[in-house]
PDB file of N, CA, C, O and CB in Angstrom:
ATOM      1  N   UNK A   1      53.687  49.619 135.635  1.00  0.00           N
ATOM      2  CA  UNK A   1      53.098  50.425 136.597  1.00  0.00           C
ATOM      3  C   UNK A   1      51.677  49.960 136.919  1.00  0.00           C
ATOM      4  O   UNK A   1      51.280  50.031 138.082  1.00  0.00           O
ATOM      5  CB  UNK A   1      53.119  51.822 136.142  1.00  0.00           C
ATOM      6  N   UNK A   2      50.865  49.470 135.913  1.00  0.00           N
ATOM      7  CA  UNK A   2      49.549  48.963 136.249  1.00  0.00           C
ATOM      8  C   UNK A   2      49.556  47.905 137.233  1.00  0.00           C
ATOM      9  O   UNK A   2      48.732  47.915 138.147  1.00  0.00           O
ATOM     10  CB  UNK A   2      48.881  48.490 135.095  1.00  0.00           C
ATOM     11  N   UNK A   3      50.429  46.986 137.118  1.00  0.00           N
ATOM     12  CA  UNK A   3      50.533  45.814 137.983  1.00  0.00           C
ATOM     13  C   UNK A   3      50.831  46.256 139.410  1.00  0.00           C
ATOM     14  O   UNK A   3      50.338  45.688 140.385  1.00  0.00           O
ATOM     15  CB  UNK A   3      51.627  44.846 137.474  1.00  0.00           C
ATOM     16  N   UNK A   4      51.711  47.359 139.493  1.00  0.00           N
ATOM     17  CA  UNK A   4      52.134  47.834 140.772  1.00  0.00           C
ATOM     18  C   UNK A   4      50.947  48.566 141.459  1.00  0.00           C
ATOM     19  O   UNK A   4      50.828  48.530 142.683  1.00  0.00           O
ATOM     20  CB  UNK A   4      53.372  48.761 140.619  1.00  0.00           C
ATOM     21  N   UNK A   5      50.134  49.180 140.721  1.00  0.00           N
ATOM     22  CA  UNK A   5      48.972  49.839 141.317  1.00  0.00           C
ATOM     23  C   UNK A   5      47.983  48.863 141.863  1.00  0.00           C
ATOM     24  O   UNK A   5      47.185  49.201 142.737  1.00  0.00           O
ATOM     25  CB  UNK A   5      48.297  50.714 140.318  1.00  0.00           C
ATOM     26  N   UNK A   6      48.021  47.692 141.379  1.00  0.00           N
ATOM     27  CA  UNK A   6      47.126  46.623 141.865  1.00  0.00           C
ATOM     28  C   UNK A   6      47.650  45.986 143.176  1.00  0.00           C
ATOM     29  O   UNK A   6      46.916  45.284 143.871  1.00  0.00           O
ATOM     30  CB  UNK A   6      46.970  45.528 140.774  1.00  0.00           C
ATOM     31  N   UNK A   7      48.861  46.233 143.475  1.00  0.00           N
ATOM     32  CA  UNK A   7      49.466  45.715 144.681  1.00  0.00           C
ATOM     33  C   UNK A   7      48.964  46.554 145.926  1.00  0.00           C
ATOM     34  O   UNK A   7      48.303  47.588 145.826  1.00  0.00           O
ATOM     35  CB  UNK A   7      51.046  45.759 144.549  1.00  0.00           C
ATOM     36  N   UNK A   8      49.345  46.004 147.043  1.00  0.00           N
ATOM     37  CA  UNK A   8      48.885  46.652 148.302  1.00  0.00           C
ATOM     38  C   UNK A   8      49.472  47.965 148.584  1.00  0.00           C
ATOM     39  O   UNK A   8      48.832  48.766 149.265  1.00  0.00           O
ATOM     40  CB  UNK A   8      49.162  45.804 149.439  1.00  0.00           C
ATOM     41  N   UNK A   9      50.610  48.255 148.133  1.00  0.00           N
ATOM     42  CA  UNK A   9      51.360  49.503 148.400  1.00  0.00           C
ATOM     43  C   UNK A   9      52.127  50.000 147.213  1.00  0.00           C
ATOM     44  O   UNK A   9      53.343  49.845 147.100  1.00  0.00           O
ATOM     45  CB  UNK A   9      52.312  49.304 149.534  1.00  0.00           C
ATOM     46  N   UNK A  10      51.359  50.610 146.322  1.00  0.00           N
ATOM     47  CA  UNK A  10      52.057  51.130 145.060  1.00  0.00           C
ATOM     48  C   UNK A  10      52.910  52.370 145.459  1.00  0.00           C
ATOM     49  O   UNK A  10      52.626  53.081 146.423  1.00  0.00           O
ATOM     50  CB  UNK A  10      50.958  51.545 143.881  1.00  0.00           C
ATOM     51  N   UNK A  11      53.989  52.576 144.634  1.00  0.00           N
ATOM     52  CA  UNK A  11      54.849  53.711 144.792  1.00  0.00           C
ATOM     53  C   UNK A  11      54.144  54.984 144.414  1.00  0.00           C
ATOM     54  O   UNK A  11      53.187  54.976 143.640  1.00  0.00           O
ATOM     55  CB  UNK A  11      56.086  53.543 143.982  1.00  0.00           C
ATOM     56  N   UNK A  12      54.634  56.106 144.976  1.00  0.00           N
ATOM     57  CA  UNK A  12      54.030  57.385 144.531  1.00  0.00           C
ATOM     58  C   UNK A  12      54.071  57.584 143.036  1.00  0.00           C
ATOM     59  O   UNK A  12      53.152  58.166 142.460  1.00  0.00           O
ATOM     60  CB  UNK A  12      54.729  58.541 145.186  1.00  0.00           C
ATOM     61  N   UNK A  13      55.187  57.080 142.359  1.00  0.00           N
ATOM     62  CA  UNK A  13      55.241  57.278 140.908  1.00  0.00           C
ATOM     63  C   UNK A  13      54.103  56.372 140.179  1.00  0.00           C
ATOM     64  O   UNK A  13      53.528  56.769 139.166  1.00  0.00           O
ATOM     65  CB  UNK A  13      56.737  56.895 140.375  1.00  0.00           C
ATOM     66  N   UNK A  14      53.864  55.266 140.718  1.00  0.00           N
ATOM     67  CA  UNK A  14      52.735  54.435 140.137  1.00  0.00           C
ATOM     68  C   UNK A  14      51.458  55.058 140.284  1.00  0.00           C
ATOM     69  O   UNK A  14      50.648  55.058 139.357  1.00  0.00           O
ATOM     70  CB  UNK A  14      52.646  53.096 140.754  1.00  0.00           C
ATOM     71  N   UNK A  15      51.199  55.645 141.508  1.00  0.00           N
ATOM     72  CA  UNK A  15      49.954  56.327 141.703  1.00  0.00           C
ATOM     73  C   UNK A  15      49.784  57.554 140.794  1.00  0.00           C
ATOM     74  O   UNK A  15      48.705  57.773 140.243  1.00  0.00           O
ATOM     75  CB  UNK A  15      49.840  56.730 143.128  1.00  0.00           C
ATOM     76  N   UNK A  16      50.858  58.357 140.639  1.00  0.00           N
ATOM     77  CA  UNK A  16      50.809  59.511 139.773  1.00  0.00           C
ATOM     78  C   UNK A  16      50.580  59.017 138.276  1.00  0.00           C
ATOM     79  O   UNK A  16      49.798  59.617 137.538  1.00  0.00           O
ATOM     80  CB  UNK A  16      52.160  60.361 139.923  1.00  0.00           C
ATOM     81  N   UNK A  17      51.220  58.017 137.904  1.00  0.00           N
ATOM     82  CA  UNK A  17      51.045  57.501 136.566  1.00  0.00           C
ATOM     83  C   UNK A  17      49.562  57.020 136.293  1.00  0.00           C
ATOM     84  O   UNK A  17      49.001  57.233 135.218  1.00  0.00           O
ATOM     85  CB  UNK A  17      52.040  56.340 136.349  1.00  0.00           C
ATOM     86  N   UNK A  18      49.015  56.402 137.275  1.00  0.00           N
ATOM     87  CA  UNK A  18      47.609  55.925 137.209  1.00  0.00           C
ATOM     88  C   UNK A  18      46.707  57.117 137.121  1.00  0.00           C
ATOM     89  O   UNK A  18      45.800  57.103 136.289  1.00  0.00           O
ATOM     90  CB  UNK A  18      47.229  55.048 138.447  1.00  0.00           C
ATOM     91  N   UNK A  19      46.878  58.142 137.906  1.00  0.00           N
ATOM     92  CA  UNK A  19      45.999  59.365 137.834  1.00  0.00           C
ATOM     93  C   UNK A  19      46.145  59.979 136.461  1.00  0.00           C
ATOM     94  O   UNK A  19      45.138  60.289 135.825  1.00  0.00           O
ATOM     95  CB  UNK A  19      46.372  60.438 138.954  1.00  0.00           C
ATOM     96  N   UNK A  20      47.416  60.176 135.959  1.00  0.00           N
ATOM     97  CA  UNK A  20      47.580  60.786 134.730  1.00  0.00           C
ATOM     98  C   UNK A  20      46.843  59.925 133.603  1.00  0.00           C
ATOM     99  O   UNK A  20      46.188  60.477 132.720  1.00  0.00           O
ATOM    100  CB  UNK A  20      49.090  60.964 134.461  1.00  0.00           C
ATOM    101  N   UNK A  21      46.978  58.634 133.681  1.00  0.00           N
ATOM    102  CA  UNK A  21      46.388  57.692 132.687  1.00  0.00           C
ATOM    103  C   UNK A  21      44.828  57.829 132.668  1.00  0.00           C
ATOM    104  O   UNK A  21      44.195  57.878 131.613  1.00  0.00           O
ATOM    105  CB  UNK A  21      46.806  56.187 133.035  1.00  0.00           C
ATOM    106  N   UNK A  22      44.258  57.886 133.895  1.00  0.00           N
ATOM    107  CA  UNK A  22      42.775  58.012 133.991  1.00  0.00           C
ATOM    108  C   UNK A  22      42.333  59.394 133.419  1.00  0.00           C
ATOM    109  O   UNK A  22      41.334  59.467 132.703  1.00  0.00           O
ATOM    110  CB  UNK A  22      42.291  57.856 135.516  1.00  0.00           C
ATOM    111  N   UNK A  23      43.052  60.447 133.725  1.00  0.00           N
ATOM    112  CA  UNK A  23      42.741  61.679 133.075  1.00  0.00           C
ATOM    113  C   UNK A  23      42.755  61.732 131.607  1.00  0.00           C
ATOM    114  O   UNK A  23      41.871  62.276 130.945  1.00  0.00           O
ATOM    115  CB  UNK A  23      43.590  62.620 133.520  1.00  0.00           C
ATOM    116  N   UNK A  24      43.845  61.116 131.096  1.00  0.00           N
ATOM    117  CA  UNK A  24      43.984  61.065 129.665  1.00  0.00           C
ATOM    118  C   UNK A  24      42.892  60.183 128.996  1.00  0.00           C
ATOM    119  O   UNK A  24      42.270  60.573 128.008  1.00  0.00           O
ATOM    120  CB  UNK A  24      45.369  60.549 129.318  1.00  0.00           C
ATOM    121  N   UNK A  25      42.695  59.010 129.566  1.00  0.00           N
ATOM    122  CA  UNK A  25      41.667  58.033 129.046  1.00  0.00           C
ATOM    123  C   UNK A  25      40.233  58.563 129.133  1.00  0.00           C
ATOM    124  O   UNK A  25      39.398  58.239 128.289  1.00  0.00           O
ATOM    125  CB  UNK A  25      41.746  56.704 129.836  1.00  0.00           C
ATOM    126  N   UNK A  26      39.947  59.379 130.157  1.00  0.00           N
ATOM    127  CA  UNK A  26      38.652  60.054 130.354  1.00  0.00           C
ATOM    128  C   UNK A  26      38.507  61.247 129.478  1.00  0.00           C
ATOM    129  O   UNK A  26      37.434  61.850 129.443  1.00  0.00           O
ATOM    130  CB  UNK A  26      38.477  60.470 131.783  1.00  0.00           C
ATOM    131  N   UNK A  27      39.535  61.620 128.766  1.00  0.00           N
ATOM    132  CA  UNK A  27      39.510  62.772 127.907  1.00  0.00           C
ATOM    133  C   UNK A  27      39.553  64.128 128.579  1.00  0.00           C
ATOM    134  O   UNK A  27      39.187  65.144 127.989  1.00  0.00           O
ATOM    135  CB  UNK A  27      38.342  62.705 127.103  1.00  0.00           C
ATOM    136  N   UNK A  28      40.009  64.127 129.829  1.00  0.00           N
ATOM    137  CA  UNK A  28      39.999  65.421 130.594  1.00  0.00           C
ATOM    138  C   UNK A  28      41.124  66.323 130.147  1.00  0.00           C
ATOM    139  O   UNK A  28      40.961  67.541 130.069  1.00  0.00           O
ATOM    140  CB  UNK A  28      40.124  65.169 132.125  1.00  0.00           C
ATOM    141  N   UNK A  29      42.261  65.730 129.853  1.00  0.00           N
ATOM    142  CA  UNK A  29      43.433  66.530 129.388  1.00  0.00           C
ATOM    143  C   UNK A  29      44.221  65.726 128.343  1.00  0.00           C
ATOM    144  O   UNK A  29      44.111  64.502 128.263  1.00  0.00           O
ATOM    145  CB  UNK A  29      44.379  66.920 130.606  1.00  0.00           C
ATOM    146  N   UNK A  30      45.006  66.443 127.559  1.00  0.00           N
ATOM    147  CA  UNK A  30      45.876  65.793 126.638  1.00  0.00           C
ATOM    148  C   UNK A  30      47.070  65.056 127.378  1.00  0.00           C
ATOM    149  O   UNK A  30      47.425  65.409 128.503  1.00  0.00           O
ATOM    150  CB  UNK A  30      46.401  66.837 125.636  1.00  0.00           C
ATOM    151  N   UNK A  31      47.646  64.058 126.717  1.00  0.00           N
ATOM    152  CA  UNK A  31      48.722  63.328 127.314  1.00  0.00           C
ATOM    153  C   UNK A  31      49.847  64.183 127.859  1.00  0.00           C
ATOM    154  O   UNK A  31      50.318  63.974 128.976  1.00  0.00           O
ATOM    155  CB  UNK A  31      49.254  62.402 126.345  1.00  0.00           C
ATOM    156  N   UNK A  32      50.256  65.110 127.090  1.00  0.00           N
ATOM    157  CA  UNK A  32      51.438  65.999 127.445  1.00  0.00           C
ATOM    158  C   UNK A  32      51.072  66.780 128.707  1.00  0.00           C
ATOM    159  O   UNK A  32      51.907  66.928 129.598  1.00  0.00           O
ATOM    160  CB  UNK A  32      51.815  67.026 126.237  1.00  0.00           C
ATOM    161  N   UNK A  33      49.875  67.267 128.794  1.00  0.00           N
ATOM    162  CA  UNK A  33      49.449  68.062 129.938  1.00  0.00           C
ATOM    163  C   UNK A  33      49.401  67.180 131.216  1.00  0.00           C
ATOM    164  O   UNK A  33      49.905  67.581 132.266  1.00  0.00           O
ATOM    165  CB  UNK A  33      48.052  68.705 129.656  1.00  0.00           C
ATOM    166  N   UNK A  34      48.823  66.043 131.119  1.00  0.00           N
ATOM    167  CA  UNK A  34      48.732  65.173 132.262  1.00  0.00           C
ATOM    168  C   UNK A  34      50.079  64.785 132.773  1.00  0.00           C
ATOM    169  O   UNK A  34      50.284  64.691 133.983  1.00  0.00           O
ATOM    170  CB  UNK A  34      47.953  63.966 131.932  1.00  0.00           C
ATOM    171  N   UNK A  35      51.026  64.551 131.855  1.00  0.00           N
ATOM    172  CA  UNK A  35      52.414  64.171 132.267  1.00  0.00           C
ATOM    173  C   UNK A  35      53.180  65.328 132.948  1.00  0.00           C
ATOM    174  O   UNK A  35      54.041  65.101 133.799  1.00  0.00           O
ATOM    175  CB  UNK A  35      53.215  63.696 131.027  1.00  0.00           C
ATOM    176  N   UNK A  36      52.861  66.514 132.569  1.00  0.00           N
ATOM    177  CA  UNK A  36      53.406  67.691 133.195  1.00  0.00           C
ATOM    178  C   UNK A  36      52.877  67.822 134.617  1.00  0.00           C
ATOM    179  O   UNK A  36      53.615  68.017 135.582  1.00  0.00           O
ATOM    180  CB  UNK A  36      53.074  68.933 132.378  1.00  0.00           C
ATOM    181  N   UNK A  37      51.577  67.705 134.685  1.00  0.00           N
ATOM    182  CA  UNK A  37      50.801  67.976 135.960  1.00  0.00           C
ATOM    183  C   UNK A  37      51.286  66.918 137.019  1.00  0.00           C
ATOM    184  O   UNK A  37      51.557  67.256 138.171  1.00  0.00           O
ATOM    185  CB  UNK A  37      49.144  67.862 135.709  1.00  0.00           C
ATOM    186  N   UNK A  38      51.380  65.643 136.581  1.00  0.00           N
ATOM    187  CA  UNK A  38      51.703  64.551 137.477  1.00  0.00           C
ATOM    188  C   UNK A  38      53.222  64.278 137.541  1.00  0.00           C
ATOM    189  O   UNK A  38      53.686  63.480 138.356  1.00  0.00           O
ATOM    190  CB  UNK A  38      50.965  63.297 137.036  1.00  0.00           C
ATOM    191  N   UNK A  39      53.942  64.924 136.710  1.00  0.00           N
ATOM    192  CA  UNK A  39      55.456  64.744 136.613  1.00  0.00           C
ATOM    193  C   UNK A  39      55.794  63.269 136.344  1.00  0.00           C
ATOM    194  O   UNK A  39      56.562  62.649 137.080  1.00  0.00           O
ATOM    195  CB  UNK A  39      56.188  65.222 137.969  1.00  0.00           C
ATOM    196  N   UNK A  40      55.198  62.725 135.269  1.00  0.00           N
ATOM    197  CA  UNK A  40      55.416  61.339 134.862  1.00  0.00           C
ATOM    198  C   UNK A  40      55.850  61.269 133.425  1.00  0.00           C
ATOM    199  O   UNK A  40      55.678  62.258 132.713  1.00  0.00           O
ATOM    200  CB  UNK A  40      54.161  60.509 135.066  1.00  0.00           C
ATOM    201  N   UNK A  41      56.405  60.165 132.937  1.00  0.00           N
ATOM    202  CA  UNK A  41      56.803  60.019 131.609  1.00  0.00           C
ATOM    203  C   UNK A  41      55.636  59.586 130.734  1.00  0.00           C
ATOM    204  O   UNK A  41      54.827  58.748 131.132  1.00  0.00           O
ATOM    205  CB  UNK A  41      57.920  59.065 131.528  1.00  0.00           C
ATOM    206  N   UNK A  42      55.554  60.180 129.506  1.00  0.00           N
ATOM    207  CA  UNK A  42      54.466  59.804 128.571  1.00  0.00           C
ATOM    208  C   UNK A  42      54.456  58.330 128.297  1.00  0.00           C
ATOM    209  O   UNK A  42      53.392  57.712 128.328  1.00  0.00           O
ATOM    210  CB  UNK A  42      54.596  60.555 127.256  1.00  0.00           C
ATOM    211  N   UNK A  43      55.600  57.738 128.029  1.00  0.00           N
ATOM    212  CA  UNK A  43      55.616  56.316 127.793  1.00  0.00           C
ATOM    213  C   UNK A  43      55.038  55.435 128.876  1.00  0.00           C
ATOM    214  O   UNK A  43      54.419  54.407 128.601  1.00  0.00           O
ATOM    215  CB  UNK A  43      56.956  55.914 127.560  1.00  0.00           C
ATOM    216  N   UNK A  44      55.251  55.858 130.132  1.00  0.00           N
ATOM    217  CA  UNK A  44      54.651  55.047 131.220  1.00  0.00           C
ATOM    218  C   UNK A  44      53.191  55.217 131.286  1.00  0.00           C
ATOM    219  O   UNK A  44      52.502  54.260 131.641  1.00  0.00           O
ATOM    220  CB  UNK A  44      55.239  55.397 132.551  1.00  0.00           C
ATOM    221  N   UNK A  45      52.642  56.371 130.971  1.00  0.00           N
ATOM    222  CA  UNK A  45      51.236  56.569 130.943  1.00  0.00           C
ATOM    223  C   UNK A  45      50.569  55.765 129.821  1.00  0.00           C
ATOM    224  O   UNK A  45      49.512  55.167 130.025  1.00  0.00           O
ATOM    225  CB  UNK A  45      50.941  58.025 130.798  1.00  0.00           C
ATOM    226  N   UNK A  46      51.198  55.755 128.626  1.00  0.00           N
ATOM    227  CA  UNK A  46      50.680  55.038 127.499  1.00  0.00           C
ATOM    228  C   UNK A  46      50.750  53.515 127.866  1.00  0.00           C
ATOM    229  O   UNK A  46      49.784  52.801 127.594  1.00  0.00           O
ATOM    230  CB  UNK A  46      51.501  55.388 126.171  1.00  0.00           C
ATOM    231  N   UNK A  47      51.820  53.013 128.454  1.00  0.00           N
ATOM    232  CA  UNK A  47      51.865  51.638 128.768  1.00  0.00           C
ATOM    233  C   UNK A  47      50.913  51.263 129.837  1.00  0.00           C
ATOM    234  O   UNK A  47      50.452  50.122 129.816  1.00  0.00           O
ATOM    235  CB  UNK A  47      53.193  51.262 129.142  1.00  0.00           C
ATOM    236  N   UNK A  48      50.549  52.125 130.808  1.00  0.00           N
ATOM    237  CA  UNK A  48      49.617  51.972 131.851  1.00  0.00           C
ATOM    238  C   UNK A  48      48.223  51.777 131.101  1.00  0.00           C
ATOM    239  O   UNK A  48      47.505  50.822 131.398  1.00  0.00           O
ATOM    240  CB  UNK A  48      49.657  53.246 132.867  1.00  0.00           C
ATOM    241  N   UNK A  49      47.896  52.592 130.235  1.00  0.00           N
ATOM    242  CA  UNK A  49      46.624  52.527 129.523  1.00  0.00           C
ATOM    243  C   UNK A  49      46.493  51.237 128.812  1.00  0.00           C
ATOM    244  O   UNK A  49      45.438  50.605 128.881  1.00  0.00           O
ATOM    245  CB  UNK A  49      46.481  53.660 128.552  1.00  0.00           C
ATOM    246  N   UNK A  50      47.538  50.798 128.111  1.00  0.00           N
ATOM    247  CA  UNK A  50      47.554  49.547 127.389  1.00  0.00           C
ATOM    248  C   UNK A  50      47.367  48.356 128.304  1.00  0.00           C
ATOM    249  O   UNK A  50      46.551  47.479 128.021  1.00  0.00           O
ATOM    250  CB  UNK A  50      48.834  49.410 126.633  1.00  0.00           C
ATOM    251  N   UNK A  51      48.121  48.311 129.411  1.00  0.00           N
ATOM    252  CA  UNK A  51      47.940  47.223 130.381  1.00  0.00           C
ATOM    253  C   UNK A  51      46.663  47.169 131.036  1.00  0.00           C
ATOM    254  O   UNK A  51      46.127  46.086 131.272  1.00  0.00           O
ATOM    255  CB  UNK A  51      48.911  47.288 131.383  1.00  0.00           C
ATOM    256  N   UNK A  52      46.083  48.390 131.378  1.00  0.00           N
ATOM    257  CA  UNK A  52      44.776  48.466 131.982  1.00  0.00           C
ATOM    258  C   UNK A  52      43.722  47.926 130.969  1.00  0.00           C
ATOM    259  O   UNK A  52      42.824  47.180 131.360  1.00  0.00           O
ATOM    260  CB  UNK A  52      44.457  49.945 132.416  1.00  0.00           C
ATOM    261  N   UNK A  53      43.828  48.283 129.742  1.00  0.00           N
ATOM    262  CA  UNK A  53      42.863  47.877 128.766  1.00  0.00           C
ATOM    263  C   UNK A  53      42.927  46.345 128.593  1.00  0.00           C
ATOM    264  O   UNK A  53      41.898  45.671 128.539  1.00  0.00           O
ATOM    265  CB  UNK A  53      43.110  48.607 127.430  1.00  0.00           C
ATOM    266  N   UNK A  54      44.091  45.847 128.513  1.00  0.00           N
ATOM    267  CA  UNK A  54      44.306  44.445 128.339  1.00  0.00           C
ATOM    268  C   UNK A  54      43.667  43.714 129.580  1.00  0.00           C
ATOM    269  O   UNK A  54      42.939  42.741 129.382  1.00  0.00           O
ATOM    270  CB  UNK A  54      45.861  44.134 128.182  1.00  0.00           C
ATOM    271  N   UNK A  55      43.911  44.137 130.780  1.00  0.00           N
ATOM    272  CA  UNK A  55      43.340  43.551 131.966  1.00  0.00           C
ATOM    273  C   UNK A  55      41.803  43.552 131.978  1.00  0.00           C
ATOM    274  O   UNK A  55      41.142  42.576 132.332  1.00  0.00           O
ATOM    275  CB  UNK A  55      43.852  44.276 133.160  1.00  0.00           C
ATOM    276  N   UNK A  56      41.290  44.701 131.573  1.00  0.00           N
ATOM    277  CA  UNK A  56      39.817  44.808 131.548  1.00  0.00           C
ATOM    278  C   UNK A  56      39.190  43.953 130.487  1.00  0.00           C
ATOM    279  O   UNK A  56      38.095  43.431 130.697  1.00  0.00           O
ATOM    280  CB  UNK A  56      39.397  46.234 131.335  1.00  0.00           C
ATOM    281  N   UNK A  57      39.849  43.780 129.328  1.00  0.00           N
ATOM    282  CA  UNK A  57      39.366  42.990 128.300  1.00  0.00           C
ATOM    283  C   UNK A  57      39.343  41.463 128.735  1.00  0.00           C
ATOM    284  O   UNK A  57      38.371  40.747 128.491  1.00  0.00           O
ATOM    285  CB  UNK A  57      40.219  43.231 127.062  1.00  0.00           C
ATOM    286  N   UNK A  58      40.441  41.026 129.373  1.00  0.00           N
ATOM    287  CA  UNK A  58      40.482  39.692 129.871  1.00  0.00           C
ATOM    288  C   UNK A  58      39.373  39.443 130.900  1.00  0.00           C
ATOM    289  O   UNK A  58      38.757  38.377 130.881  1.00  0.00           O
ATOM    290  CB  UNK A  58      41.832  39.416 130.466  1.00  0.00           C
ATOM    291  N   UNK A  59      39.105  40.403 131.799  1.00  0.00           N
ATOM    292  CA  UNK A  59      37.996  40.199 132.768  1.00  0.00           C
ATOM    293  C   UNK A  59      36.664  40.075 132.053  1.00  0.00           C
ATOM    294  O   UNK A  59      35.855  39.214 132.398  1.00  0.00           O
ATOM    295  CB  UNK A  59      37.932  41.365 133.783  1.00  0.00           C
ATOM    296  N   UNK A  60      36.425  40.921 131.063  1.00  0.00           N
ATOM    297  CA  UNK A  60      35.184  40.839 130.220  1.00  0.00           C
ATOM    298  C   UNK A  60      34.971  39.489 129.600  1.00  0.00           C
ATOM    299  O   UNK A  60      33.903  38.883 129.679  1.00  0.00           O
ATOM    300  CB  UNK A  60      35.228  41.866 129.112  1.00  0.00           C
ATOM    301  N   UNK A  61      36.055  39.042 128.970  1.00  0.00           N
ATOM    302  CA  UNK A  61      35.970  37.737 128.194  1.00  0.00           C
ATOM    303  C   UNK A  61      35.702  36.622 129.264  1.00  0.00           C
ATOM    304  O   UNK A  61      34.844  35.763 129.060  1.00  0.00           O
ATOM    305  CB  UNK A  61      37.384  37.424 127.323  1.00  0.00           C
ATOM    306  N   UNK A  62      36.422  36.654 130.361  1.00  0.00           N
ATOM    307  CA  UNK A  62      36.279  35.633 131.394  1.00  0.00           C
ATOM    308  C   UNK A  62      34.848  35.641 131.911  1.00  0.00           C
ATOM    309  O   UNK A  62      34.224  34.591 132.064  1.00  0.00           O
ATOM    310  CB  UNK A  62      37.285  35.867 132.553  1.00  0.00           C
ATOM    311  N   UNK A  63      34.342  36.830 132.177  1.00  0.00           N
ATOM    312  CA  UNK A  63      32.983  36.916 132.681  1.00  0.00           C
ATOM    313  C   UNK A  63      31.919  36.467 131.697  1.00  0.00           C
ATOM    314  O   UNK A  63      30.926  35.864 132.104  1.00  0.00           O
ATOM    315  CB  UNK A  63      32.704  38.298 133.090  1.00  0.00           C
ATOM    316  N   UNK A  64      32.104  36.753 130.383  1.00  0.00           N
ATOM    317  CA  UNK A  64      31.223  36.307 129.417  1.00  0.00           C
ATOM    318  C   UNK A  64      31.202  34.746 129.217  1.00  0.00           C
ATOM    319  O   UNK A  64      30.188  34.142 128.869  1.00  0.00           O
ATOM    320  CB  UNK A  64      31.560  36.989 128.181  1.00  0.00           C
ATOM    321  N   UNK A  65      32.368  34.173 129.459  1.00  0.00           N
ATOM    322  CA  UNK A  65      32.421  32.737 129.303  1.00  0.00           C
ATOM    323  C   UNK A  65      31.638  31.992 130.477  1.00  0.00           C
ATOM    324  O   UNK A  65      31.130  30.878 130.351  1.00  0.00           O
ATOM    325  CB  UNK A  65      33.924  32.289 129.257  1.00  0.00           C
ATOM    326  N   UNK A  66      31.616  32.711 131.554  1.00  0.00           N
ATOM    327  CA  UNK A  66      30.932  32.095 132.699  1.00  0.00           C
ATOM    328  C   UNK A  66      29.442  32.171 132.664  1.00  0.00           C
ATOM    329  O   UNK A  66      28.775  31.482 133.435  1.00  0.00           O
ATOM    330  CB  UNK A  66      31.387  32.711 133.933  1.00  0.00           C
ATOM    331  N   UNK A  67      28.881  33.000 131.782  1.00  0.00           N
ATOM    332  CA  UNK A  67      27.412  33.164 131.682  1.00  0.00           C
ATOM    333  C   UNK A  67      26.766  32.132 130.962  1.00  0.00           C
ATOM    334  O   UNK A  67      25.545  32.157 130.810  1.00  0.00           O
ATOM    335  CB  UNK A  67      27.057  34.394 131.069  1.00  0.00           C
TER     336      UNK A  67
END
């Protein structure tokens, strides 16, 4: 889902998963609540958070090496 949200035209499910993941990661709501609100699967939200974290970590490492 994370890769799909980075594309030019993500599906409505990918957008909903991203919104749920952001709410959970920001501590706004528990995982189960976010999934109910956005009507998405918990596993997809968890995987989105993992993939996003991996992507952000790679960017940080890459940027640190360029300094």
